[in-house]
N, C-alpha and C positions, 0 to 999 in steps of 0.2 A: 373736413378731415379726409385724408386720402385712405383708400382701401385697396389692397392688392387683389387683383382678380386672378384666380388660379385656373389654368386651363392646360390640359394635356392634349396636344393635337398630334394625331398619328395619321398622316396622309400617305399611306403606304401603297406602293405599286402592286398590281395584281390582286386587288381586293374587291373586284367587281362582284364576285359571288360571295355571299356571306352565309355562314352556318349558324345555327342556334347554339348559344352557350349561356352560361350564367355564372354569377358569383354572388357574394353576399357581404354586406357590411357586418363585421363581426358582432356588434352588439345586438343584432336582430335575433329575437327568439324564433324558434321553429314552431309556429303556432299549431301545426297539424300534429305535432308529437305529444301535446299535452293530454293527459287523461284528466277527466273531471275529478276534483278532490273535494270531499265533504266529511262531515263529522263521522269519526270512527276509522277513517283511512289511515294507513301507516306506510312508511317507506321513505326512500331517499328523496323522491320528488316532494313529499311533504316537508322534509327538512329544508330543501331548496326554497320552497315557498315561504317557510318561516324566516329563513335568513334574509330573503328579499324584503319581506314585510318589516323585519327588524331594521334594515338599512333605511327604509322609508319612514320609520318611526311609528308604524301602526302596531307592531307586536313587541311586547316586552318580556315575554316568557322564555322558557328554555327551548333550545333547538333540539327537540326530542324526536322528531319524525312521526309524532302522533297528532292527528287532527282532532283536537278536543275544543273545549269551550273558548279558550283564549285565542286560538287560531281562527275559529269561526267568527268571533267578535271582531278580530282585526280585519278579516275579509269583508265583513259587513261595513265597517267604517270606510275602508278603501272604496268599496262599491258606491257608497253614498257620496263620497267626495268627488268621484269621477263620473257621476251621473249614470251609473249602471243600475240595473234592477238589483235591489238589496235582498239577496237570498242566503248569504253566508256560505254559498257553494262556489268554489273556485273552478268554474267551467273554463273551457278553452279561451273564450273571449276575455274573461276576467284575468286569467293567468297571463295572457299575452300583454295586456295593458299593465299588469303589475311588473312584468319583467322589463317593460320599456319605459315605465314612469320615472320621472325625475324629481317630483315634489309630492309632499303630502300637504293637505290643507292645514293651515295654522290659524289659531284663534286665541283669544284671551285665556290664559291658563296653560297654554302649550309651553314646552321647554325642550331644550336639547341643542345640539350643534347646528341643526338647520335653522332654529330660531336665532342663534348667534350670527349665522351667515346672513340671515334676513336683516338683522340690525346693522351689520357691517355695510350691507349694500344700501340700506336706507340712509345711513350716515354719510356714505360717499356721495350720495345724491342730494344731501342737505336737508333731509326730512327728519332725521333722528339725532337728538343731542345727548341722549342718556348713556348709561353704562352698557357695555357689551356683555350682558349677563347671561344670555341664553334663555331668559324668562320672558314670556310674552305677557306684559302687563299694560297698564294704562298708557305709558309713554309710547310703546310700540304700536298699540291700537291707534293712538292719535296720529302717529307718523304714517301708518298705512292709510288712514282716512285722507290725510293731506296728499299722499302720493296718488291715491285713486282719483281725488278731485282734480288734481293738476293734470292727470293723464286721461281724463275723460271717460272713466269707467265708474260703475256703480259704487258709491261711497258706503261701504259696510263696516270698515275697520277689520275685516277678516282677510287674512292672506290666503285666499283660495288658490287653486292651481293656476287659473288664468292670470290672477294678479301677480303671482310669482314668476310666471313665464315672461310677462312684460317687464317686471322689475329687474330681472337678471339678463334681459336682452339689451341689445345696443340701441333699442328704440325708446327706452325710458327717458322721460323728460325730467331734468333736475328741477329742484324747487325754485331756484333763482336763475336758472340758465335760460337762454333763448330757446324758442320752440323750433329747434333745428330738426332735420331729418337724418338721423344717424343710419349706419348700415343696418340691413335687416337682421332680425333675431335668429340666431342659429338654432334656437331651441323651441321656438313656437312654430306656427304653421308654415314653415319654410319648405317642408318636404325634403327630398334627398339632396337638394341644392345646398342646404345648410349655409356654410360660410363661404361658398364660392358662387361667382356669377359668371356664366359662360358667355363667350363672344363668338362671332361668326368665324367660319373657316378662313384662315389666312390673316385674321386680325391679330394685332399685338396682344400678348398675353398679360399685359398690365394696363391699368387704366384707373380712372376715377369715376365713382358713381356720380350720377347727375345730382345737382343741388337739391332739386325737388322731385322726388320719385313718385310716380303714379302708384296708387294703392287700391283705389276702388272707383267704380262707376258712380257718378253723381247724376241724379235725375230729380224730378219734381217730388218734394217732400223730404229730401235729404237734409241733414243738419250736421253742424259741427265745424271743426277748425278747417277742414279741407274746403268746405263751402265758403268760409270766410276768405281763404286764400284765393279762390276763384273770383269772388266778388271784388277783392282788392285789386287783383291783376286786371280785371276787366275795367275797373274804374281808372287805373293808370293808363290804359290804352284807349279810353274814351268811349267804351261801349256801355258802361253801367253808371247810373246816376243815383241809385237807391242807397239805402243804409247797408253798412257791412254787418248784417244781422246773423249770418251763419245759417240762414234758412233758405233753401233752394225752392223758390216759388216762381210765380209767373214772370215777374220782372227779371229775375235772374235767367230764366229760360230764354226769354226774348233777347237778352243781351248776349247769351251764348250763341243763339241762332245768328244774330248779326255778325258776331265774331267769325263764326264758321263760314257764312256766306262771303264775307269780305276776304277770307283767307283761302277760299276755293276748296273747302271740304264739305261733306254732306251736312246739311243744316237740320239737325233734329232736336237741338236744344239740350242735348245730353252731353255731359262732360265725360266721355270715355277716354281710353288711353291715348288715342291719336290727338284728340282735342286738347287733353291735358299737356301732352308733350309739346304740341305746337304753341300752346299758351305760355308755358313756363320754360321750356328747354330749347327753343328754336330761335336763334338770333335774327332770323329773317321774318319774324312774325310781323304782320301789318296792323297798325293802329286804325282807329275809326276814320281818320282823315285821309288814309292812303287810297290809291286807286285799287279797286278790288281785283283779285286774281280771278281768271276764268275758272269756272267749276269744271274739272275734267269729267269726261263721259266715263261713268263707272264700268269696269269690266266685271261681268258676273263672276262671283266666286264659285268655283266648280264643286266644292265639297262643304259639308258640315259634319262635325264629329260629336257623337254622344259617348260619354264615359258612364257606363251603367255600374254604379258601385255595388248595388245589391247582387248582381250576377257576375261581377268582375269581368266585364266584357267591354271592349271598345268597338263601336260600329261607325263606319264612315258611310255617309250618304251622298248621293249626287242628286241633281235636280230631275224632277219628272216633267211631263209635258206642260204642266202649269207653272213651272219654275220653283216648285216647293221641294224641299229636301226630304224625299220619301223613299228613294231607291237605294237599298243597301248595296255597296260595292265591295266592302271588305269587313269581315268580323274578326276580332282578335281577342284572345284570352289575355288577361292582364293581372297585375297586382296593384291595387290602390293603397292609400295610406291606412295604417292601422287605426283602431278606434281612438287611441291616445294621440295620434298625429294624423288626422283625417285629411284626405284630399279636399281642396277648396271647392265646395259646391257653388255652382253659379255658371254664368255665361262668360267666357273669356275669348278674346280675339287674338289669334296668332299674330305676332309682330315680325316674324321672319328670322328671329335669332336662332342660330343652329351651331352645333359643334360636332365634328366627326368623333372625337373622344372627349369625355369630360372627367374631371377629377373631383371627388368629394373629400375636401380636406379634413373634415371632422372625423370621417371614418377611415381615411386612407384607402378608399376604393375608387373604382372607375366604372364607366359604362360607355357604350357606343351609341351613336346616332341620337344626340341630345337635341330636342326641339322644344323651345320654350313655350309654356302655356300662359303663365303670368309671372310676376316678379319672384315668385317663391317656388313654383313647381314646373315640371317639364315632362314630356314623353322621353323615355330613353330605354335602352335595352336592359336585360337582366345584368347583374353586377359582376365585375371582375376585380380580383385582388391586385392585378397588374395590367398594364397595356400589353396583353399577351393572350392569344386565343385559348391557350391551354390553362390559363390561370383562373379557373372558375371554381366557385364554391357551389356545389350541387344544390345546396339548400335554396338558393335564389331561384333556380330553374324549377325545382319541385314545388315552390310556394306559389307559382303562377296559378291563378284561379282563386286565390285567397288574399285578404288584406295583409300586406307585408312591408310596405315602404313607410317613409316618413312624410308622405304626401305626394310624391311624384307618381307617374303612371308607368310602371315597368312593363315591358313587352318582350316577346321573343325577338331575337336579333333581326330576323327577316321582316317582322312587323314594324319594328322601330325604324328599320331602313326604309320601308315603304313610306312611312310618314315623313321621314327626313327627305326623301326624294320627291314626294308628291304634294305635300301640304305646304302652302306658301302663305305669305302675309295676307290677312283678311279673313281667314277661315275661322268660324266660330266653333269653339269647343264648349259643349254643355256637360258639366259634371253634375250628376243627379243621383240621389239615393232613393228616389220615389218610384222607380219602375217595378212592376210586379216580378215575382220569381219566375224564371224561365229555365228550368233544369234541362230541358231538351237542348237549348242553345248552349248552355255551359258545358254539358257533357260532350257535345259535338266538337268543341274547340280545345278540349284538354290535349296537350301535347303528349307524345309517346315518351317512354322511358329514355333516359340518357345513356348513350354508349360512352362509358367512362374512359375507354382507350383513346377515342378521338374527340371526346367532349362534344358530341353532337347527337341528335335524336337517332334512335335505332331505326333500321329500315322498316317501313310500313308500306302496305299496298297503296297504289295510287287510287284515289277515290273514283268510284263509278260515276258515270254521267247522271245528272239530275233527272229523275223520272219525268216522263212526259204526261203530266196529269191534265185531265180535261174534265170540267164540271159535268159535261154531258156524256163522257166516255164510260166504257165498261171497266170496272175495277179489276185488279188481278184476282184470278180464281184458279183452283178451288180455294175457298176461304179457309183460313186457319185461325185458331184462337190467338188473339193479340192481347198482350198484357205487358206490365212493366218488365223492361229488359229486352224486349223483342225489337228487332230492327229489320228494315228491308223496304222494298218498293211498296208492299201493301200497307206498311205503317205510314209511309209518305202519303199515299192516297187517303188513308184514314184521316190524318191530320189536315190535309188540304180540304177534304169534304166537310169535316167538322168546322173548319174555319169558314167555309162558304155558308154553312148553316148557322153560324154565329155562336158556336159552342166553344171553339178553340181560339185562343188569342195569342198563343206562343209562336215560336219560330218553327217552321216546317223543316224538320231535319231527317225524318225517316227513322227516328229512334224513340221508343215509347218510355216516357218517364212521368213525373208527377203531373205535368201540364196536360198530357194526353189522357192520363187516368181521370183527372177531374172533368175533362171535357166529355169523355165517354160516359161517365157517371151522370153528368148533367143531362146529356141526351137521353139516357135510359130513363131517368126520372121524369123527364118531360114527355116521354112516349109510353109510359106505363110498362116499362121493362124492369126486371129486377136490377136495381142500381148497385152493381158490384164493381164497376170501373173496368171490367174485362170485356173486350169486344169479341164475343163468340159469334157463331153463325147467325143466330136470331138477331142480335144487335147489328151486325154488319148488313144483313139483308134489309133491316129497317132503315139504316143510314143511307143505303144506295137504292132505296125503293123506287125513286123516280127514274133511275136509269136501267134497272133490271127488267128483263122481259116479263117475268112473273112477279106478282105482288109479294111483299114480305109475308112470311108465314105468321099465323096468329096462334096464340095460345102457348102455354108453357111446354117444356119438354123437348125443345128442338136440340138434336144432337149436334155437337160441334165437330167439324171436319177433322179427321186424323191425318189428312194429307197436308204436308207442310211444304210450301214453296221454299226454294233456296233463299236464304237470307243474304242480303248484300249490304255492305257498309256504305253509308251515304254521308256526304259532306264531311269527310274525315280529314285528318291531317295531311297536308301536301308536303311531301319530302323535298328538302332543298338539295341542290346539286352536290354531288360528291366532289370533294376538293382534296388536293394534296396540301396538307397543312404545314406551314412553316411558321414557327412562333415569331410574332412581331417583336422587334427590339423595343425595350422599355425606354421611353424618352426621359430626359432629365426634366423633372417637373418643377415649376416655380414654387416658391414658398407661399404658404397661405397666410394672408394677413387678416 
């Protein structure tokens, strides 16, 4: 089936310098504006919460604006269905997911319009033969079980959120239909791409999706229909002689290695995106009897990228002297997917697909400097309502540093442009939720307020040069008391020294927040000093005892210095060049199919 690819390309002259701006898909809730709601609260926001829970089928009471037993029970049911901590309190995270949710979990005994829609969809796919009653009874349960079995998900008979996302997507497999690969689901883990697929600059804005689309990396131990496809194709090409079992074990790995060697690509036995596309979507693929292609000498990939979901930061690394990606070259504040639509955790290899402007048909919004991560998500700028520098919704800019997207990684325009200009095919992007909190890093990257007249950041001082710290050097003196909220060269030295001593694991930024507080407290505890997390004179002299001329003072009662060195901002926002702004013309956009 053909599928229209939507793309808004704006290759405008005089756009070498880019300023930061933002916009927002209209359906996105502004997560930072929510106040926690709990039993006994009253107000318009409680009414809004009740209305949304009513739409989702969780609340059946009066829209009263009073948070009482019925509202609390509805919040608890929602939290349980969406895998949240069940508290009955609508905190910011719960409210954000409520406002962006599309389904409620359905089970035997449920009723309503959403059950009727479920039955209609099951009937259209051939699973349900009964009456469209809106009542979830035995026939609906049996139909859901059959759907789940056919589509390779756990067969429970319950239409949970994940089952409904697949059911209403374009990827659902009909009961009697072929196991084809329809277009991606605009409502599941698609991210901001939704129902558009971007293409490279200068390419045609219409096209057809490949017959067999790559969806996941296959390695030893993998199971399922994609493994069967690989085994079948390898058999056709003469590389595999085992059973089509759907189990990716040693025999399959060896066949993949032979295929890779013969076709001149890295032979690791893993079916990644390049191997998959060569196997299924390249007319020049070589069978086992063909003369092998020479294996090209690989060019070292200059960068690796980590997307830190916990801290909402993207870090680009380059190689160290050992060839490992450990040297940070750029850190960027970002917005990843909301809890209801998370960014795809895992390792993804950039395939080089890019677009100067992109268009999100589902939301009618745009973004600059689109760089594909996987078939469903991408790096791109904050959001625009139109292809026009002034057409920004401030909300998108202000949400940087918190989860706000449908899966894509949103960046400042300058950062999105840097990735667009510098990150090429072959770079690995690791999206992880497992890194520790690093408040020092996050605070150092927050952008300044937006000048709404020009839709660009307000003027800020240029950052000072990074202090010249030396493990054996003398720290800045006289000492002042360092605690949360302080910043300057002495904080930079403190963090660096604590890192050398093994107490601080965060980013050295010169600003004192939670990570520095915990490190100071740990040092104090280990050295018999009152553990208050405040670096007074006694603590500082103990920390620098090995480089100070006199030993650290002993005993309590050391007075802290009242002399305060001048504070200096470190590693702060870098202002982009001032431009004379001319609104870009809005191109005629193709229809979204």
